N, C-alpha and C positions, 0 to 999 in steps of 0.2 A: 071829791071829784071824780067822776067816771073818766077812764082813760082807755084808749084803743088798745085792744090786747095784743096787736101786732107791732105797732110802732110806739106806744106810750103817750101818744099826744092827747090832749084833753078833747073830749067829745062833744064839748059845748063851746061856743054857740053852734059849731058846724061839725059833724062826723066827717072822718076822712073821705067817705065815699061821695059826699055832697060837695065837698071841695075839689075832689078829683073831676067830677062832672062839670064843675064850673070851669076849672082850668082846661078840661078838654075842649069845651066850647069856644074858650079863647084860643086854644092851639088851632082848632078847625077854621077859625076866622081867617087864618094865614096872615094875620097883622103881626108886625114887630111890636114887642119882642117874643111873643108867645109861640107864634107858627113855627119859626125856625128852630125852635128848641122842644118841639114836641116829643122826639124820641128819648131825649134826656129826662124830660118831666115824667114820661110814662115809665121809663126804666127806674127812676128814683121811687115812685110809687109802688112798683112792683117788688122792688128789693125790700121795701119797708112793710109790705102787705103780700107776703109770698103765697098766701092762700090763693090769690088771684092768678098765680102762675098755673093752677089746675094740674098740679103734678109735674110739670116740666122743670127742668133744672133752669137757674137763673143765668145760664151762660150768655144769653144775648143781652139782657139789661146790664150785666156785669161788664160785657165787652164794650158796649155803648158808653158807659160811665167812664171806664178807663181811657177810651178813645177821645172822649170830649176833654177829660181832665189832662190829657197828655198833649193833645193836639188842637183842642178848640173845636169851634163850630164847623171849620173847614173840614176838619178831619172826620167828624161825625157824618157830615154830608157825603163825603167820599165813601165812607164806610157803608151808608145806606144805599148809595148807588151801586157799590159792588155787590151789596146783598141782592138788590133787585136784579142785576145782571147775572148773578150766579144762580137765580132762580130759572134762568132761561136754559134750556138745553142746547141752544145754538153758541152759546159763550163758553170757551175753554180756558179763558184766561184764570189764573190763580186768584183765589180770594185774599183778602186783607187777613192779617194775623188775628188770632182769636186769644184773648187773655184767659188763663185758667180761671174758672169760676168755682165758688166755694161749694160744689155740688154735693159733697159729702157731709157738710155741716149741719146737723140735725140736734136739736132744734135751731131755727134761725134766731137772730137776735130779737128782742121784744121791747127794746128801749133805745131811742136815738136822741141825740143832742138837738138835731135839726130835723124837722118833720114837715109835711105839707102845711101845717098850721102856721109855721114860721114863714113859709113862702107866700102863703095867702095874706098875711097880715090882717087885714080886716075882713077876709073872706071874698075880696074882689082881685086879687093878685095884681096889684098895682104894677103898671109898666115901669114906672121909675124904680131902678134897682132891682128888677126882677132877674136879670141875668146873674147878678152877684149873689142874690138870695138862692137861685137855683144851684149855682156853683158850690155854695156852701153845703146844700142839701145833698148834692152828688158826693162831695168829699165825705160827709158823714155816713152816706150808705156804704161806701168803700171801708171806711174806719171801722164802722159796726160789724160788718161781716168778717173783715180782716181779724178783728180782735178775737174771733172765736177759735181761729187757728193757732194762736199763740199760747 
């Protein structure tokens, strides 16, 4: 069986990139449960496929996942709003805390217990149970990266 070199998931019946494009289409529909969890979904994918970070440190996805796991969707929404606000030169309020990312851990993990394939189930990302599967994915991303520093 061929596996993704970055996350260790099987590449059949759907490669990770194809599944990511499917879930992005669902995210962009803005329908529940996918739309509101877009940032978490993208963060999980990027932490398990770090070549897509294009040389950038995983600080932002790491912070989004910690925020989601510690404070839920409300906290992620607030973080996103604060990030947008911080991009404005007119706003001088302090930004939310940033969790220390594993920026010096090379190479990144290459095998995870929960991948996009698990969240996709049959390749359609069924709405029922999606938030729970996404939470399991987020926890596994943090665990996978955290295990490198121990």
